[in-house]
TILO-387681 format. One record per residue (C-alpha): residue number from 1; x, y, z. Coordinates in steps of 0.05 Angstrom, whole numbers, plus 5000, padded with zeros to 4 digits. Example, Ala and Ser with C-alpha at 12.3 -4.5 7.8 and 13.67 -1.06 7.14 Angstrom:
<pts>
<pt k="1" east="5246" north="4910" up="5156"/>
<pt k="2" east="5273" north="4979" up="5143"/>
</pts>
This chain:
<pts>
<pt k="1" east="5000" north="5000" up="5000"/>
<pt k="2" east="5022" north="5071" up="4983"/>
<pt k="3" east="5013" north="5132" up="5027"/>
<pt k="4" east="5028" north="5202" up="5000"/>
<pt k="5" east="5048" north="5251" up="5055"/>
<pt k="6" east="5050" north="5324" up="5034"/>
<pt k="7" east="5032" north="5394" up="5058"/>
<pt k="8" east="5009" north="5424" up="4992"/>
<pt k="9" east="4933" north="5420" up="4988"/>
<pt k="10" east="4930" north="5438" up="4914"/>
<pt k="11" east="4978" north="5382" up="4897"/>
<pt k="12" east="4939" north="5334" up="4942"/>
<pt k="13" east="4875" north="5349" up="4903"/>
<pt k="14" east="4912" north="5339" up="4837"/>
<pt k="15" east="4942" north="5272" up="4860"/>
<pt k="16" east="4873" north="5249" up="4886"/>
<pt k="17" east="4845" north="5261" up="4816"/>
<pt k="18" east="4903" north="5228" up="4781"/>
<pt k="19" east="4899" north="5164" up="4823"/>
<pt k="20" east="4823" north="5166" up="4831"/>
<pt k="21" east="4824" north="5173" up="4907"/>
<pt k="22" east="4759" north="5184" up="4945"/>
<pt k="23" east="4759" north="5241" up="4995"/>
<pt k="24" east="4746" north="5212" up="5064"/>
<pt k="25" east="4757" north="5277" up="5104"/>
<pt k="26" east="4784" north="5345" up="5086"/>
<pt k="27" east="4856" north="5322" up="5088"/>
<pt k="28" east="4850" north="5247" up="5075"/>
<pt k="29" east="4838" north="5211" up="5009"/>
<pt k="30" east="4842" north="5138" up="4991"/>
<pt k="31" east="4824" north="5080" up="4945"/>
<pt k="32" east="4841" north="5006" up="4953"/>
<pt k="33" east="4918" north="5012" up="4949"/>
<pt k="34" east="4935" north="5086" up="4953"/>
<pt k="35" east="4921" north="5136" up="5008"/>
<pt k="36" east="4939" north="5210" up="5012"/>
<pt k="37" east="4946" north="5252" up="5074"/>
<pt k="38" east="4953" north="5328" up="5070"/>
<pt k="39" east="4990" north="5349" up="5132"/>
<pt k="40" east="4997" north="5414" up="5169"/>
<pt k="41" east="5063" north="5450" up="5158"/>
<pt k="42" east="5126" north="5449" up="5200"/>
<pt k="43" east="5149" north="5390" up="5242"/>
<pt k="44" east="5097" north="5400" up="5297"/>
<pt k="45" east="5041" north="5403" up="5246"/>
<pt k="46" east="5066" north="5340" up="5212"/>
<pt k="47" east="5067" north="5302" up="5278"/>
<pt k="48" east="4998" north="5327" up="5297"/>
<pt k="49" east="4968" north="5307" up="5230"/>
<pt k="50" east="5000" north="5239" up="5228"/>
<pt k="51" east="4981" north="5221" up="5300"/>
<pt k="52" east="4910" north="5245" up="5291"/>
<pt k="53" east="4904" north="5205" up="5226"/>
<pt k="54" east="4932" north="5141" up="5257"/>
<pt k="55" east="4875" north="5143" up="5308"/>
<pt k="56" east="4820" north="5173" up="5265"/>
<pt k="57" east="4830" north="5129" up="5203"/>
<pt k="58" east="4863" north="5067" up="5234"/>
<pt k="59" east="4926" north="5076" up="5192"/>
<pt k="60" east="4981" north="5027" up="5208"/>
<pt k="61" east="5040" north="5064" up="5178"/>
<pt k="62" east="5086" north="5003" up="5183"/>
<pt k="63" east="5046" north="4971" up="5126"/>
<pt k="64" east="5055" north="5031" up="5079"/>
<pt k="65" east="5106" north="5053" up="5029"/>
<pt k="66" east="5107" north="5127" up="5043"/>
<pt k="67" east="5120" north="5178" up="4988"/>
<pt k="68" east="5135" north="5246" up="5018"/>
<pt k="69" east="5129" north="5302" up="4968"/>
<pt k="70" east="5150" north="5374" up="4979"/>
<pt k="71" east="5195" north="5432" up="4963"/>
<pt k="72" east="5265" north="5445" up="4990"/>
<pt k="73" east="5318" north="5499" up="4989"/>
<pt k="74" east="5388" north="5493" up="4962"/>
<pt k="75" east="5448" north="5538" up="4949"/>
<pt k="76" east="5477" north="5493" up="4894"/>
<pt k="77" east="5417" north="5465" up="4856"/>
<pt k="78" east="5373" north="5506" up="4811"/>
<pt k="79" east="5300" north="5525" up="4823"/>
<pt k="80" east="5253" north="5471" up="4796"/>
<pt k="81" east="5305" north="5415" up="4799"/>
<pt k="82" east="5272" north="5349" up="4819"/>
<pt k="83" east="5312" north="5308" up="4869"/>
<pt k="84" east="5302" north="5246" up="4911"/>
<pt k="85" east="5328" north="5244" up="4982"/>
<pt k="86" east="5374" north="5186" up="5000"/>
<pt k="87" east="5390" north="5208" up="5071"/>
<pt k="88" east="5354" north="5252" up="5121"/>
<pt k="89" east="5378" north="5286" up="5184"/>
<pt k="90" east="5359" north="5345" up="5228"/>
<pt k="91" east="5416" north="5365" up="5272"/>
<pt k="92" east="5430" north="5428" up="5234"/>
<pt k="93" east="5486" north="5456" up="5194"/>
<pt k="94" east="5558" north="5440" up="5212"/>
<pt k="95" east="5539" north="5399" up="5273"/>
<pt k="96" east="5556" north="5327" up="5286"/>
<pt k="97" east="5494" north="5287" up="5268"/>
<pt k="98" east="5481" north="5218" up="5296"/>
<pt k="99" east="5409" north="5218" up="5271"/>
<pt k="100" east="5416" north="5200" up="5197"/>
<pt k="101" east="5363" north="5158" up="5164"/>
<pt k="102" east="5373" north="5124" up="5096"/>
<pt k="103" east="5314" north="5129" up="5048"/>
<pt k="104" east="5292" north="5089" up="4988"/>
<pt k="105" east="5311" north="5118" up="4920"/>
<pt k="106" east="5304" north="5105" up="4846"/>
<pt k="107" east="5360" north="5109" up="4796"/>
<pt k="108" east="5330" north="5160" up="4748"/>
<pt k="109" east="5329" north="5219" up="4795"/>
<pt k="110" east="5388" north="5258" up="4824"/>
<pt k="111" east="5400" north="5237" up="4897"/>
<pt k="112" east="5414" north="5286" up="4954"/>
<pt k="113" east="5418" north="5289" up="5029"/>
<pt k="114" east="5364" north="5330" up="5065"/>
<pt k="115" east="5371" north="5370" up="5129"/>
<pt k="116" east="5304" north="5386" up="5162"/>
<pt k="117" east="5297" north="5449" up="5203"/>
<pt k="118" east="5233" north="5473" up="5236"/>
<pt k="119" east="5246" north="5546" up="5217"/>
<pt k="120" east="5271" north="5588" up="5160"/>
<pt k="121" east="5346" north="5581" up="5154"/>
<pt k="122" east="5401" north="5615" up="5117"/>
<pt k="123" east="5427" north="5566" up="5066"/>
<pt k="124" east="5503" north="5561" up="5069"/>
<pt k="125" east="5537" north="5579" up="5004"/>
<pt k="126" east="5573" north="5513" up="4995"/>
<pt k="127" east="5585" north="5461" up="4941"/>
<pt k="128" east="5548" north="5404" up="4974"/>
<pt k="129" east="5486" north="5370" up="4948"/>
<pt k="130" east="5447" north="5380" up="5012"/>
<pt k="131" east="5377" north="5407" up="5009"/>
<pt k="132" east="5338" north="5437" up="5067"/>
<pt k="133" east="5265" north="5427" up="5084"/>
<pt k="134" east="5217" north="5433" up="5143"/>
<pt k="135" east="5189" north="5363" up="5152"/>
<pt k="136" east="5225" north="5301" up="5125"/>
<pt k="137" east="5266" north="5282" up="5186"/>
<pt k="138" east="5205" north="5281" up="5232"/>
<pt k="139" east="5170" north="5234" up="5183"/>
<pt k="140" east="5228" north="5185" up="5190"/>
<pt k="141" east="5211" north="5178" up="5264"/>
<pt k="142" east="5146" north="5141" up="5247"/>
<pt k="143" east="5145" north="5067" up="5227"/>
<pt k="144" east="5140" north="5052" up="5153"/>
<pt k="145" east="5152" north="4996" up="5105"/>
<pt k="146" east="5193" north="5040" up="5058"/>
<pt k="147" east="5201" north="5115" up="5051"/>
<pt k="148" east="5213" north="5156" up="4989"/>
<pt k="149" east="5220" north="5232" up="4989"/>
<pt k="150" east="5213" north="5273" up="4925"/>
<pt k="151" east="5232" north="5346" up="4929"/>
<pt k="152" east="5231" north="5404" up="4881"/>
<pt k="153" east="5282" north="5459" up="4894"/>
<pt k="154" east="5246" north="5524" up="4907"/>
<pt k="155" east="5284" north="5581" up="4940"/>
<pt k="156" east="5220" north="5622" up="4937"/>
<pt k="157" east="5169" north="5602" up="4989"/>
<pt k="158" east="5111" north="5625" up="4945"/>
<pt k="159" east="5126" north="5572" up="4891"/>
<pt k="160" east="5089" north="5506" up="4893"/>
<pt k="161" east="5098" north="5443" up="4854"/>
<pt k="162" east="5038" north="5454" up="4809"/>
<pt k="163" east="5068" north="5520" up="4785"/>
<pt k="164" east="5127" north="5483" up="4755"/>
<pt k="165" east="5141" north="5486" up="4680"/>
<pt k="166" east="5101" north="5432" up="4644"/>
<pt k="167" east="5163" north="5390" up="4627"/>
<pt k="168" east="5183" north="5388" up="4701"/>
<pt k="169" east="5111" north="5372" up="4723"/>
<pt k="170" east="5109" north="5315" up="4673"/>
<pt k="171" east="5176" north="5288" up="4699"/>
<pt k="172" east="5148" north="5292" up="4770"/>
<pt k="173" east="5085" north="5252" up="4754"/>
<pt k="174" east="5124" north="5200" up="4713"/>
<pt k="175" east="5171" north="5191" up="4773"/>
<pt k="176" east="5113" north="5179" up="4820"/>
<pt k="177" east="5081" north="5131" up="4771"/>
<pt k="178" east="5147" north="5093" up="4767"/>
<pt k="179" east="5153" north="5087" up="4842"/>
<pt k="180" east="5082" north="5062" up="4848"/>
<pt k="181" east="5092" north="5013" up="4791"/>
<pt k="182" east="5157" north="4985" up="4820"/>
<pt k="183" east="5127" north="4977" up="4889"/>
<pt k="184" east="5064" north="4939" up="4868"/>
</pts>
């Protein structure tokens, strides 16, 4: 079973149409094999949404392949680049981190590490392929069968995934289709 976790409501509605998901509640959609949960933003909002959903909808996360979708910030990568996260951590920049989590990846997408911070941060001007987001590392704290995380680089907080150029949006949906197909 697949569970999409995201914070972008517009994208959630678009994914629900694409995969013919029925709306159960305002933030929860599902069909036989695919569910979608639109979470509140920031780490505390993600935790609140996931815990409420576990109890409200009887979701056993350990049985799901989770696909987290969101935006990230980067000093090296270009806006609208699609990446897949292969490692997540949250201890901050230039600190020793003992809290790394490996994630599932696919070969067709550029792989990066992701540092999650629960606040706006100044991105260091470095030459590393690290991206920064608000939520991924907290998601890794929950049980799951497998976890993928697709991110679009957006150094402008007003951008969302659906505002991407059509070729990037097509690449995004093909990538999701490939993950779902490979995991069936």
